[in-house]
C-alpha positions in Angstrom: -29.9 -49.2 15.2 -29.3 -52.3 13.1 -30.8 -53.9 10.1 -30.0 -57.4 8.9 -31.3 -58.2 5.4 -31.5 -61.8 4.1 -33.3 -63.9 1.5 -31.6 -62.8 -1.6 -30.1 -65.1 -4.2 -29.9 -66.1 -7.8 -33.2 -66.7 -9.6 -34.4 -67.1 -13.1 -36.7 -64.5 -14.7 -40.3 -65.1 -13.6 -39.1 -66.6 -10.3 -39.8 -65.5 -6.8 -37.9 -64.5 -3.7 -38.9 -63.4 -0.2 -36.6 -61.0 1.5 -36.5 -60.4 5.3 -35.1 -57.5 7.3 -34.6 -58.0 11.0 -34.5 -54.6 12.8 -33.2 -53.8 16.3 -32.2 -50.8 18.4 -35.4 -48.8 18.1 -39.1 -49.2 18.7 -39.9 -50.9 15.4 -43.7 -50.5 15.6 -43.3 -46.7 15.8 -41.8 -46.4 12.3 -42.8 -46.8 8.7 -40.3 -49.0 6.8 -39.0 -48.8 3.3 -37.3 -51.3 1.1 -34.6 -49.8 -1.2 -32.5 -51.3 -3.9 -29.3 -50.2 -5.6 -28.1 -51.7 -8.9 -24.5 -51.3 -10.0 -23.7 -47.8 -11.1 -27.1 -46.5 -10.2 -28.6 -44.5 -7.4 -30.4 -46.2 -4.5 -34.1 -46.1 -5.1 -37.1 -46.7 -2.9 -39.1 -49.8 -3.9 -41.8 -50.3 -1.3 -43.1 -48.5 1.8 -45.3 -49.8 4.7 -46.7 -47.7 7.5 -45.9 -48.4 11.1 -49.1 -50.4 11.6 -49.1 -51.9 8.2 -52.3 -50.3 7.0 -50.7 -48.2 4.2 -48.4 -49.5 1.5 -47.0 -48.0 -1.6 -44.8 -49.2 -4.4 -42.4 -48.1 -7.1 -44.4 -48.2 -10.4 -42.1 -50.8 -11.9 -42.7 -53.3 -9.1 -46.4 -52.6 -8.4 -48.4 -55.8 -8.7 -45.3 -58.0 -8.5 -43.9 -57.1 -5.1 -45.7 -57.1 -1.7 -44.3 -55.5 1.4 -45.4 -56.7 4.9 -44.3 -56.5 8.4 -44.5 -58.4 11.7 -44.2 -56.0 14.6 -43.9 -58.8 17.1 -40.8 -60.0 15.3 -39.4 -56.6 14.4 -39.2 -57.8 10.9 -40.2 -56.4 7.5 -40.6 -58.6 4.4 -40.6 -58.1 0.7 -42.3 -60.8 -1.4 -41.0 -60.5 -5.0 -42.8 -62.4 -7.7 -42.4 -62.4 -11.5 -38.9 -61.2 -11.2 -37.3 -59.5 -14.1 -33.7 -58.9 -15.1 -34.0 -55.2 -14.1 -34.8 -56.2 -10.5 -31.2 -57.3 -10.1 -29.7 -55.2 -7.2 -28.7 -55.1 -3.6 -31.8 -54.7 -1.5 -31.8 -52.8 1.8 -34.4 -51.8 4.4 -34.5 -48.6 6.3 -36.8 -46.6 8.6 -38.8 -44.3 6.3 -37.3 -40.9 6.1 -34.0 -41.8 7.7 -30.6 -42.1 6.0 -28.4 -43.1 8.9 -27.8 -46.7 9.7 -27.7 -49.2 6.8 -27.4 -52.9 6.8 -25.2 -54.9 4.5 -28.1 -55.5 2.1 -29.0 -58.8 0.3 -28.1 -59.4 -3.3 -30.8 -60.3 -5.7 -29.6 -61.5 -9.1 -32.2 -62.3 -11.8 -30.5 -64.3 -14.6 -31.2 -67.1 -17.0 
């Protein structure tokens, strides 16, 4: 099992980024996927969830309405579109099979700064 996150960077408040997570080593279309983030000195938290077929999505309250999770099962990839970014969104972002805590990628750093 492997996850490769990408798309992070430095952005000003109010800006946008689109994160991607390429997954391999398992049948991607069989699993719900979750984006997590971890800020320095803080616990990792779940940000967004998408069901295996993409029909169900849920979000952390603080990102609801600003972030959109999606997936392309043909490409074994899950995405996180992040709009109206805030300082508090600064963190390393990871993807993971929902309910699992085994293999983790390196994450992608998102820094919101003026």
